[in-house]
DSSP file (Angstrom, degrees, kcal/mol; ACC not computed):
  #  RESIDUE AA STRUCTURE BP1 BP2  ACC     N-H-->O    O-->H-N    N-H-->O    O-->H-N    TCO  KAPPA ALPHA  PHI   PSI    X-CA   Y-CA   Z-CA
    1    1 A M              0   0    0      0, 0.0     2,-2.0     0, 0.0    34,-0.2   0.000 360.0 360.0 360.0 138.5  -97.1  -35.3  149.4
    2    2 A H     >  +     0   0    0     32,-2.4     4,-2.3     1,-0.2     3,-0.4  -0.606 360.0 177.1 -82.3  79.2  -97.3  -34.3  153.1
    3    3 A L  H  > S+     0   0    0     -2,-2.0     4,-2.9     1,-0.3    -1,-0.2   0.854  72.5  52.0 -58.4 -42.0  -94.2  -32.2  152.7
    4    4 A K  H  > S+     0   0    0     55,-0.3     4,-2.5     2,-0.2    -1,-0.3   0.881 109.7  50.4 -65.6 -37.1  -94.1  -30.8  156.2
    5    5 A L  H  > S+     0   0    0     54,-0.6     4,-2.3    -3,-0.4    -2,-0.2   0.934 112.5  46.9 -64.2 -46.0  -94.4  -34.4  157.6
    6    6 A Y  H  X S+     0   0    0     -4,-2.3     4,-2.5    28,-0.2    -2,-0.2   0.936 113.8  47.7 -59.3 -48.8  -91.5  -35.5  155.4
    7    7 A E  H  X S+     0   0    0     -4,-2.9     4,-2.6     1,-0.2    -2,-0.2   0.900 112.3  48.9 -62.0 -42.3  -89.4  -32.4  156.4
    8    8 A A  H  X S+     0   0    0     -4,-2.5     4,-2.0     2,-0.2    -1,-0.2   0.894 111.5  49.6 -66.3 -39.5  -90.0  -32.9  160.1
    9    9 A R  H  X>S+     0   0    0     -4,-2.3     5,-2.1     2,-0.2     4,-0.5   0.930 113.0  46.4 -64.7 -45.1  -89.1  -36.6  160.0
   10   10 A K  H ><5S+     0   0    0     -4,-2.5     3,-1.0     1,-0.2    -2,-0.2   0.916 111.8  51.0 -62.9 -43.3  -85.9  -35.9  158.1
   11   11 A K  H 3<5S+     0   0    0     -4,-2.6    -1,-0.2     1,-0.3    -2,-0.2   0.874 111.3  48.0 -62.2 -37.2  -85.0  -33.0  160.5
   12   12 A A  H 3<5S-     0   0    0     -4,-2.0    -1,-0.3    -5,-0.2    -2,-0.2   0.531 109.3-128.4 -80.5  -5.9  -85.6  -35.3  163.5
   13   13 A K  T <<5 +     0   0    0     -3,-1.0     2,-0.4    -4,-0.5    -3,-0.2   0.914  56.0 149.5  57.5  46.4  -83.5  -38.0  161.8
   14   14 A I      < -     0   0    0     -5,-2.1    -1,-0.2    -6,-0.1    -2,-0.1  -0.915  41.5-129.0-110.9 136.5  -86.2  -40.6  162.2
   15   15 A T     >  -     0   0    0     -2,-0.4     4,-2.2     1,-0.1     5,-0.2  -0.352  19.8-116.5 -80.0 162.0  -86.6  -43.5  159.7
   16   16 A Q  H  > S+     0   0    0      1,-0.2     4,-2.6     2,-0.2     5,-0.2   0.837 116.8  60.1 -63.8 -32.0  -89.8  -44.5  158.0
   17   17 A E  H  > S+     0   0    0      2,-0.2     4,-2.0     1,-0.2    -1,-0.2   0.941 107.1  43.6 -60.8 -47.7  -89.5  -47.8  159.8
   18   18 A K  H  > S+     0   0    0      2,-0.2     4,-2.0     1,-0.2    -2,-0.2   0.903 113.2  51.4 -65.9 -40.7  -89.6  -46.1  163.2
   19   19 A M  H  X S+     0   0    0     -4,-2.2     4,-1.6     1,-0.2    -1,-0.2   0.900 108.3  52.8 -63.3 -39.3  -92.4  -43.8  162.2
   20   20 A G  H  X>S+     0   0    0     -4,-2.6     5,-3.0     1,-0.2     4,-1.1   0.913 108.1  50.6 -60.7 -42.6  -94.4  -46.9  161.0
   21   21 A K  H  <5S+     0   0    0     -4,-2.0     3,-0.2     3,-0.2    -1,-0.2   0.874 104.6  58.7 -62.5 -37.1  -93.9  -48.5  164.4
   22   22 A I  H  <5S+     0   0    0     -4,-2.0    -1,-0.2     1,-0.2    -2,-0.2   0.890 117.1  31.4 -60.3 -40.3  -95.1  -45.4  166.1
   23   23 A I  H  <5S-     0   0    0     -4,-1.6    -1,-0.2    -3,-0.2    -2,-0.2   0.438 117.2-109.0-100.7   0.5  -98.5  -45.6  164.3
   24   24 A G  T  <5S+     0   0    0     -4,-1.1     2,-0.3     1,-0.3    -3,-0.2   0.832  78.6 108.6  82.7  32.8  -98.5  -49.4  164.0
   25   25 A V  S   <S-     0   0    0     -5,-3.0    -1,-0.3    -6,-0.1    -2,-0.1  -0.867  71.9 -89.6-133.2 169.1  -97.9  -49.9  160.3
   26   26 A S     >  -     0   0    0     -2,-0.3     4,-2.5     1,-0.1     5,-0.2  -0.301  41.0-108.2 -71.6 161.8  -95.1  -51.2  158.1
   27   27 A P  H  > S+     0   0    0      0, 0.0     4,-2.6     0, 0.0     5,-0.1   0.873 122.2  53.2 -58.0 -36.0  -92.5  -48.8  156.8
   28   28 A Q  H  > S+     0   0    0      2,-0.2     4,-1.8     1,-0.2     5,-0.1   0.909 109.0  47.7 -66.2 -41.7  -94.0  -49.2  153.3
   29   29 A Q  H  > S+     0   0    0      2,-0.2     4,-1.5     1,-0.2    -1,-0.2   0.886 112.0  50.4 -66.7 -37.9  -97.5  -48.3  154.6
   30   30 A Y  H  X S+     0   0    0     -4,-2.5     4,-2.6     1,-0.2     3,-0.3   0.937 107.4  54.3 -63.0 -45.1  -96.0  -45.3  156.4
   31   31 A G  H  X S+     0   0    0     -4,-2.6     4,-2.1     1,-0.3    -2,-0.2   0.872 105.4  53.4 -56.4 -39.2  -94.3  -44.2  153.2
   32   32 A K  H  <>S+     0   0    0     -4,-1.8     5,-3.1     1,-0.2     6,-1.3   0.868 109.6  48.3 -64.6 -35.8  -97.6  -44.3  151.4
   33   33 A R  H ><5S+     0   0    0     -4,-1.5     3,-1.4    -3,-0.3    -2,-0.2   0.916 110.3  50.8 -69.6 -42.2  -99.1  -42.0  154.0
   34   34 A E  H 3<5S+     0   0    0     -4,-2.6   -32,-2.4     1,-0.3   -28,-0.2   0.858 111.7  47.7 -64.3 -34.6  -96.1  -39.6  153.8
   35   35 A R  T 3<5S-     0   0    0     -4,-2.1    -1,-0.3   -34,-0.2    -2,-0.2   0.375 116.2-117.3 -85.4   4.1  -96.5  -39.5  150.0
   36   36 A A  T < 5S+     0   0    0     -3,-1.4    -3,-0.2     2,-0.2    -2,-0.1   0.768  81.8 123.8  63.6  28.8 -100.3  -38.9  150.5
   37   37 A E  S   <S+     0   0    0     -5,-3.1     2,-0.3    -6,-0.2    -4,-0.2   0.651  78.7  32.0 -86.3 -18.9 -101.1  -42.1  148.7
   38   38 A M  S    S-     0   0    0     -6,-1.3    -2,-0.2    -8,-0.1    -1,-0.2  -0.971  93.6-109.3-133.2 149.1 -103.0  -43.2  151.8
   39   39 A S        -     0   0    0     -2,-0.3     2,-0.5    -3,-0.1    -5,-0.1  -0.395  24.1-132.2 -77.7 158.3 -105.0  -41.1  154.2
   40   40 A I        -     0   0    0     -7,-0.1    -1,-0.0    -2,-0.1     2,-0.0  -0.943  19.2-133.6-111.5 126.7 -103.8  -40.5  157.7
   41   41 A S     >  -     0   0    0     -2,-0.5     4,-2.7     1,-0.1     5,-0.2  -0.310  23.7-111.9 -73.8 163.3 -106.3  -40.9  160.5
   42   42 A L  H  > S+     0   0    0      1,-0.2     4,-2.3     2,-0.2     5,-0.1   0.884 120.2  53.6 -62.4 -38.1 -106.6  -38.3  163.3
   43   43 A E  H  > S+     0   0    0      2,-0.2     4,-2.0     1,-0.2    -1,-0.2   0.924 110.7  45.8 -62.5 -44.4 -105.2  -40.8  165.7
   44   44 A E  H  > S+     0   0    0      2,-0.2     4,-2.7     1,-0.2     5,-0.2   0.919 111.6  51.9 -63.7 -43.7 -102.2  -41.4  163.5
   45   45 A A  H  X S+     0   0    0     -4,-2.7     4,-2.5     1,-0.2    -1,-0.2   0.883 109.0  51.3 -60.4 -38.9 -101.7  -37.7  163.0
   46   46 A S  H  X S+     0   0    0     -4,-2.3     4,-2.2     2,-0.2    -1,-0.2   0.912 110.9  47.1 -64.9 -43.4 -101.8  -37.2  166.8
   47   47 A K  H  X S+     0   0    0     -4,-2.0     4,-2.5     2,-0.2    -2,-0.2   0.903 113.8  47.8 -64.9 -41.5  -99.1  -39.9  167.3
   48   48 A L  H  X S+     0   0    0     -4,-2.7     4,-2.4     2,-0.2    -2,-0.2   0.904 110.3  52.7 -65.6 -41.2  -96.9  -38.4  164.6
   49   49 A S  H  X>S+     0   0    0     -4,-2.5     5,-2.0    -5,-0.2     4,-0.8   0.917 111.7  45.7 -59.5 -45.3  -97.3  -35.0  166.0
   50   50 A K  H  <5S+     0   0    0     -4,-2.2     3,-0.5     2,-0.2    -2,-0.2   0.922 113.1  49.3 -65.5 -44.8  -96.2  -36.2  169.5
   51   51 A A  H  <5S+     0   0    0     -4,-2.5    -2,-0.2     1,-0.2    -1,-0.2   0.862 118.9  38.4 -63.8 -36.5  -93.3  -38.1  168.1
   52   52 A L  H  <5S-     0   0    0     -4,-2.4    -1,-0.2     2,-0.2    -2,-0.2   0.478 104.8-128.7 -93.6  -3.5  -92.0  -35.2  166.0
   53   53 A Q  T  <5 +     0   0    0     -4,-0.8    -3,-0.2    -3,-0.5    -4,-0.1   0.910  68.0 122.9  54.3  46.9  -92.9  -32.6  168.7
   54   54 A Q      < -     0   0    0     -5,-2.0    -1,-0.2    -6,-0.2    -2,-0.2  -0.981  68.7-104.6-133.1 144.2  -94.8  -30.5  166.1
   55   55 A P    >>  -     0   0    0      0, 0.0     4,-1.7     0, 0.0     3,-1.0  -0.396  30.2-120.1 -66.0 147.9  -98.4  -29.4  166.2
   56   56 A I  H 3> S+     0   0    0      1,-0.3     4,-2.5     2,-0.2     3,-0.1   0.894 114.1  57.9 -55.0 -41.2 -100.7  -31.3  163.8
   57   57 A S  H 34 S+     0   0    0      1,-0.2    -1,-0.3     2,-0.2     7,-0.2   0.787 106.0  49.7 -63.3 -26.9 -101.6  -28.1  162.0
   58   58 A A  H <4 S+     0   0    0     -3,-1.0    -1,-0.2     1,-0.1    -2,-0.2   0.843 113.6  44.9 -78.6 -34.5  -97.8  -27.6  161.3
   59   59 A L  H  < S+     0   0    0     -4,-1.7   -54,-0.6     1,-0.2   -55,-0.3   0.827 127.8  27.3 -77.1 -32.1  -97.4  -31.1  159.9
   60   60 A F    ><  +     0   0    0     -4,-2.5     3,-2.0    -5,-0.2     4,-0.3  -0.491  67.4 156.7-128.8  62.1 -100.6  -31.1  157.8
   61   61 A P  G >   +     0   0    0      0, 0.0     3,-1.4     0, 0.0     5,-0.1   0.750  67.8  72.2 -63.5 -21.7 -101.2  -27.4  156.9
   62   62 A E  G 3  S+     0   0    0      1,-0.3    -5,-0.1    -3,-0.1    -2,-0.0   0.685  98.9  48.5 -66.7 -15.0 -103.3  -28.4  153.9
   63   63 A Y  G <  S+     0   0    0     -3,-2.0     2,-0.4    -6,-0.1    -1,-0.3   0.452 108.5  60.4-100.9  -2.0 -106.0  -29.6  156.3
   64   64 A F  S <  S-     0   0    0     -3,-1.4     2,-0.7    -4,-0.3     3,-0.1  -0.947  78.9-121.5-130.3 145.9 -106.1  -26.4  158.4
   65   65 A F        -     0   0    0     -2,-0.4    -3,-0.1     1,-0.2     4,-0.1  -0.775  26.1-176.4 -81.1 117.6 -106.8  -22.7  157.9
   66   66 A I        +     0   0    0     -2,-0.7     2,-0.3    -5,-0.1    -1,-0.2   0.857  69.8  37.3 -83.2 -37.9 -103.7  -21.0  159.0
   67   67 A R  S    S-     0   0    0     -3,-0.1     2,-0.1     1,-0.1     0, 0.0  -0.715 100.1 -91.8-108.5 162.0 -105.0  -17.5  158.4
   68   68 A S        -     0   0    0     -2,-0.3    -2,-0.1     1,-0.1    -1,-0.1  -0.462  39.9-120.5 -72.4 147.6 -108.5  -16.2  159.0
   69   69 A V        -     0   0    0     -2,-0.1     3,-0.1     1,-0.1    -1,-0.1  -0.743  29.3-115.8 -89.4 131.0 -110.8  -16.4  156.1
   70   70 A P        -     0   0    0      0, 0.0     2,-0.1     0, 0.0    -1,-0.1  -0.296  38.5 -93.1 -65.8 151.6 -112.3  -13.1  154.9
   71   71 A K        -     0   0    0      1,-0.1     3,-0.1     2,-0.0     4,-0.0  -0.393  28.0-152.5 -63.8 138.6 -116.0  -12.6  155.3
   72   72 A M  S    S+     0   0    0      1,-0.1     2,-0.4    -3,-0.1    -1,-0.1   0.754  77.7  39.7 -84.8 -25.5 -117.8  -13.5  152.1
   73   73 A H  S    S-     0   0    0      3,-0.0     2,-0.2    -3,-0.0    -1,-0.1  -0.961  83.9-117.6-128.0 141.9 -120.7  -11.2  152.6
   74   74 A K        -     0   0    0     -2,-0.4     2,-0.2     1,-0.1    -2,-0.0  -0.502  39.2-105.2 -73.0 144.6 -120.9   -7.7  154.0
   75   75 A E        -     0   0    0     -2,-0.2     2,-0.3     1,-0.1    -1,-0.1  -0.482  34.1-120.1 -69.3 138.3 -122.8   -7.3  157.1
   76   76 A E        -     0   0    0     -2,-0.2     2,-0.3     1,-0.1    -1,-0.1  -0.621  26.3-118.6 -79.5 137.1 -126.2   -5.7  156.6
   77   77 A K        -     0   0    0     -2,-0.3    -1,-0.1     1,-0.0     3,-0.0  -0.596  25.6-133.9 -76.6 133.4 -126.7   -2.4  158.5
   78   78 A Q        -     0   0    0     -2,-0.3    -1,-0.0     1,-0.1     2,-0.0  -0.680  24.7-107.3 -86.7 138.8 -129.5   -2.6  160.9
   79   79 A P              0   0    0      0, 0.0    -1,-0.1     0, 0.0     0, 0.0  -0.375 360.0 360.0 -64.9 145.4 -131.9    0.3  161.0
   80   80 A V              0   0    0     -2,-0.0    -2,-0.0    -3,-0.0    -3,-0.0   0.429 360.0 360.0 -88.5 360.0 -131.6    2.5  164.1
């Protein structure tokens, strides 16, 4: 489930019907996207982000690195 998307929609008091209209799908199709049963395109994510006034990375944190990833390999010291 795209929990952050669900929470943001509820907080904004917007129905699934209205969200579906925003991205051009039925309320049922929107619901499937919110439950992660269907994927959300970047264009749809952008429209949802704008409608909810939230950054895409906040709505879909599972697709973005929020923190920096530690280096996997130590840097080799170069001879002087």
